[in-house]
N, CA, C and O of each residue as an XYZ file, in Angstrom:
332
protein
N     -11.377     17.338      5.225
C     -11.617     16.721      6.516
C     -11.336     15.229      6.407
O     -11.817     14.571      5.484
N     -10.571     14.701      7.329
C     -10.189     13.299      7.322
C     -11.269     12.440      7.983
O     -12.011     12.908      8.847
N     -11.342     11.183      7.563
C     -12.249     10.232      8.206
C     -11.639      9.692      9.491
O     -12.323      9.018     10.261
N     -10.343      9.981      9.739
C      -9.665      9.539     10.942
C      -9.784     10.579     12.044
O      -9.845     11.778     11.775
N      -9.814     10.112     13.279
C      -9.806     11.030     14.414
C      -8.399     11.599     14.575
O      -7.443     11.076     14.002
N      -8.276     12.677     15.363
C      -6.951     13.252     15.621
C      -6.023     12.226     16.248
O      -4.848     12.151     15.891
N      -6.542     11.434     17.180
C      -5.731     10.411     17.847
C      -5.278      9.339     16.862
O      -4.137      8.881     16.916
N      -6.187      8.936     15.950
C      -5.817      7.945     14.933
C      -4.730      8.484     14.008
O      -3.789      7.766     13.671
N      -4.855      9.725     13.603
C      -3.836     10.344     12.746
C      -2.500     10.437     13.459
O      -1.450     10.203     12.859
N      -2.537     10.778     14.739
C      -1.313     10.852     15.531
C      -0.639      9.481     15.595
O       0.575      9.362     15.429
N      -1.446      8.452     15.836
C      -0.916      7.093     15.906
C      -0.313      6.673     14.570
O       0.820      6.195     14.527
N      -1.058      6.844     13.482
C      -0.584      6.449     12.154
C       0.673      7.207     11.755
O       1.574      6.642     11.136
N       0.732      8.481     12.108
C       1.884      9.305     11.776
C       3.151      8.877     12.491
O       4.252      9.188     12.037
N       3.012      8.173     13.596
C       4.166      7.736     14.358
C       4.619      6.317     14.048
O       5.562      5.817     14.662
N       3.957      5.669     13.106
C       4.279      4.281     12.780
C       5.259      4.194     11.614
O       5.265      5.038     10.718
N       6.080      3.160     11.650
C       7.030      2.929     10.566
C       6.552      1.821      9.626
O       7.229      1.516      8.644
N       5.409      1.222      9.907
C       4.910      0.113      9.113
C       3.429      0.309      8.852
O       2.665      0.616      9.767
N       3.025      0.132      7.609
C       1.615      0.208      7.260
C       1.220     -1.050      6.501
O       2.054     -1.669      5.840
N      -0.028     -1.421      6.592
C      -0.516     -2.599      5.889
C      -1.796     -2.253      5.154
O      -2.677     -1.573      5.680
N      -1.877     -2.734      3.935
C      -3.101     -2.627      3.150
C      -3.440     -4.047      2.726
O      -2.578     -4.742      2.187
N      -4.656     -4.496      2.949
C      -5.044     -5.858      2.613
C      -6.172     -5.843      1.585
O      -7.071     -5.005      1.644
N      -6.110     -6.778      0.647
C      -7.154     -6.923     -0.365
C      -7.498     -8.403     -0.513
O      -6.738     -9.272     -0.087
N      -8.637     -8.674     -1.113
C      -9.023    -10.039     -1.469
C      -9.543    -10.024     -2.899
O     -10.029     -9.003     -3.387
N      -9.434    -11.178     -3.567
C      -9.940    -11.311     -4.921
C     -11.450    -11.495     -4.923
O     -12.089    -11.538     -3.872
N     -12.004    -11.602     -6.121
C     -13.456    -11.784     -6.268
C     -13.945    -13.049     -5.576
O     -15.104    -13.134     -5.172
N     -13.051    -14.038     -5.440
C     -13.425    -15.289     -4.777
C     -13.278    -15.218     -3.265
O     -13.496    -16.211     -2.572
N     -12.905    -14.035     -2.745
C     -12.769    -13.853     -1.314
C     -11.437    -14.302     -0.739
O     -11.224    -14.204      0.469
N     -10.535    -14.794     -1.584
C      -9.230    -15.270     -1.139
C      -8.171    -14.179     -1.316
O      -8.262    -13.385     -2.252
N      -7.171    -14.128     -0.432
C      -6.103    -13.136     -0.570
C      -5.262    -13.388     -1.817
O      -5.034    -14.536     -2.198
N      -4.801    -12.306     -2.454
C      -3.806    -12.347     -3.544
C      -2.714    -11.440     -3.069
O      -2.760    -10.228     -3.276
N      -1.710    -12.037     -2.418
C      -0.791    -11.244     -1.620
C       0.448    -10.800     -2.380
O       1.081    -11.582     -3.090
N       0.781     -9.516     -2.212
C       2.051     -8.942     -2.632
C       2.544     -8.085     -1.485
O       1.844     -7.176     -1.038
N       3.754     -8.372     -1.001
C       4.376     -7.565      0.043
C       5.357     -6.620     -0.634
O       6.237     -7.050     -1.381
N       5.199     -5.341     -0.369
C       6.081     -4.332     -0.943
C       6.823     -3.647      0.194
O       6.211     -3.058      1.086
N       8.149     -3.731      0.152
C       8.969     -3.046      1.148
C       9.678     -1.899      0.449
O      10.144     -2.039     -0.682
N       9.756     -0.763      1.131
C      10.426      0.383      0.542
C      10.234      1.622      1.386
O       9.920      1.543      2.574
N      10.426      2.757      0.763
C      10.300      4.042      1.429
C       8.978      4.685      1.025
O       8.654      4.769     -0.159
N       8.222      5.134      2.016
C       6.935      5.776      1.746
C       7.075      7.287      1.859
O       7.833      7.802      2.681
N       6.324      7.983      1.010
C       6.269      9.445      1.061
C       4.812      9.867      0.984
O       4.036      9.304      0.212
N       4.444     10.853      1.779
C       3.077     11.375      1.761
C       3.013     12.501      0.745
O       3.765     13.473      0.827
N       2.102     12.358     -0.217
C       1.851     13.384     -1.232
C       0.545     14.062     -0.813
O      -0.497     13.408     -0.774
N       0.582     15.372     -0.496
C      -0.586     16.015      0.115
C      -1.798     16.196     -0.801
O      -2.897     16.453     -0.309
N      -1.630     16.071     -2.094
C      -2.775     16.290     -2.994
C      -2.640     15.406     -4.225
O      -1.541     14.995     -4.598
N      -3.775     15.122     -4.844
C      -3.783     14.348     -6.074
C      -4.709     13.146     -6.043
O      -5.073     12.617     -7.094
N      -5.093     12.709     -4.858
C      -5.949     11.535     -4.739
C      -7.337     11.716     -5.331
O      -7.946     10.749     -5.790
N      -7.840     12.934     -5.326
C      -9.184     13.195     -5.866
C      -9.252     12.920     -7.368
O     -10.343     12.770     -7.920
N      -8.084     12.853     -8.039
C      -8.067     12.532     -9.468
C      -8.606     11.118     -9.724
O      -9.042     10.814    -10.834
N      -8.577     10.257     -8.701
C      -9.111      8.908     -8.820
C     -10.617      8.872     -8.627
O     -11.257      7.879     -8.974
N     -11.193      9.926     -8.084
C     -12.631     10.010     -7.843
C     -12.912     10.786     -6.578
O     -12.058     10.872     -5.696
N     -14.087     11.346     -6.481
C     -14.460     12.193     -5.351
C     -14.482     11.452     -4.014
O     -14.307     12.065     -2.961
N     -14.695     10.146     -4.053
C     -14.769      9.390     -2.800
C     -13.396      9.078     -2.213
O     -13.299      8.554     -1.104
N     -12.332      9.398     -2.956
C     -10.979      9.151     -2.473
C     -10.486     10.330     -1.661
O     -10.877     11.471     -1.904
N      -9.616     10.048     -0.684
C      -8.931     11.113      0.048
C      -8.005     11.830     -0.930
O      -7.562     11.229     -1.909
N      -7.706     13.100     -0.684
C      -6.810     13.831     -1.563
C      -5.347     13.449     -1.319
O      -4.519     13.547     -2.224
N      -5.036     13.020     -0.106
C      -3.665     12.629      0.233
C      -3.344     11.263     -0.367
O      -4.180     10.360     -0.362
N      -2.135     11.125     -0.879
C      -1.657      9.875     -1.471
C      -0.415      9.433     -0.719
O       0.397     10.266     -0.318
N      -0.260      8.131     -0.525
C       0.984      7.579      0.010
C       1.674      6.873     -1.148
O       1.146      5.910     -1.705
N       2.858      7.361     -1.503
C       3.639      6.772     -2.596
C       4.730      5.901     -1.985
O       5.458      6.336     -1.093
N       4.835      4.666     -2.473
C       5.866      3.750     -1.994
C       6.882      3.539     -3.110
O       6.523      3.171     -4.229
N       8.152      3.776     -2.796
C       9.257      3.477     -3.709
C       9.819      2.125     -3.272
O      10.552      2.040     -2.286
N       9.468      1.057     -4.019
C       9.809     -0.290     -3.576
C      11.315     -0.574     -3.616
O      12.037     -0.094     -4.491
N      11.758     -1.365     -2.645
C      13.112     -1.902     -2.647
C      13.080     -3.432     -2.663
O      14.054     -4.074     -3.058
N      11.967     -4.005     -2.234
C      11.813     -5.470     -2.235
C      10.351     -5.806     -2.466
O       9.462     -5.202     -1.866
N      10.107     -6.786     -3.349
C       8.744     -7.229     -3.664
C       8.685     -8.742     -3.475
O       9.513     -9.481     -4.007
N       7.704     -9.183     -2.718
C       7.489    -10.607     -2.481
C       6.042    -10.910     -2.851
O       5.119    -10.348     -2.261
N       5.840    -11.795     -3.824
C       4.498    -12.155     -4.282
C       4.211    -13.605     -3.912
O       5.061    -14.478     -4.086
N       3.022    -13.853     -3.407
C       2.587    -15.187     -2.999
C       1.373    -15.593     -3.818
O       0.324    -14.958     -3.710
N       1.489    -16.637     -4.638
C       0.347    -17.175     -5.366
C      -0.211    -16.263     -6.440
O      -1.394    -16.362     -6.766
N       0.601    -15.379     -7.002
C       0.126    -14.464     -8.051
C       0.268    -15.101     -9.427
O      -0.662    -15.058    -10.232
N       1.446    -15.698     -9.701
C       1.705    -16.338    -10.991
C       1.287    -17.801    -10.936
O       1.604    -18.501     -9.973
N       0.571    -18.276    -11.972
C       0.167    -19.688    -11.983
C       1.392    -20.606    -11.879
O       2.387    -20.404    -12.575
N       1.311    -21.596    -11.020
C       2.388    -22.554    -10.860
C       3.488    -22.117     -9.915
O       4.345    -22.930     -9.569
N       3.499    -20.872     -9.487
C       4.502    -20.385     -8.545
C       3.844    -20.109     -7.203
O       2.748    -19.552     -7.140
N       4.518    -20.501     -6.136
C       3.978    -20.194     -4.816
C       4.538    -18.889     -4.273
O       3.804    -18.101     -3.675
N       5.857    -18.645     -4.476
C       6.477    -17.425     -3.974
C       7.474    -16.897     -4.992
O       8.247    -17.659     -5.573
N       7.449    -15.595     -5.201
C       8.407    -14.921     -6.064
C       8.917    -13.719     -5.290
O       8.149    -12.799     -5.008
N      10.203    -13.708     -4.937
C      10.783    -12.598     -4.172
C      11.948    -12.004     -4.949
O      12.756    -12.731     -5.527
N      12.027    -10.666     -4.959
C      13.119    -10.011     -5.651
C      13.372     -8.632     -5.061
O      12.460     -7.975     -4.559
N      14.617     -8.212     -5.133
C      14.988     -6.853     -4.761
C      14.921     -5.990     -6.011
O      15.267     -6.446     -7.101
N      14.486     -4.766     -5.861
C      14.354     -3.868     -7.001
C      15.036     -2.537     -6.685
O      15.248     -2.196     -5.522
N      15.364     -1.813     -7.709
C      15.963     -0.499     -7.572
C      15.029      0.500     -8.240
O      15.196      0.815     -9.419
N      14.050      1.000     -7.495
C      13.079      1.939     -8.043
C      13.728      3.321     -8.174
O      14.446      3.784     -7.288
N      13.451      3.948     -9.298
C      13.988      5.300     -9.496
C      12.913      6.330     -9.378
O      13.183      7.524     -9.515
């Protein structure tokens, strides 16, 4: 059973863009933008723990842009060829 309503699932299923946001222990963002192709894997998420959904979204990156991750660098952008 999903934590999303049927309408929410319908909306999410029709979108071409998804966002996941995190913050560090200090409450500040540590941003990495990953562009690529997403695939829904219907099972396997429970291997991370019972509180996780079983469905996994796998992203095959084509472009990675990091902001403020490496000391002394503000932005690091590169194209990648994920196999």
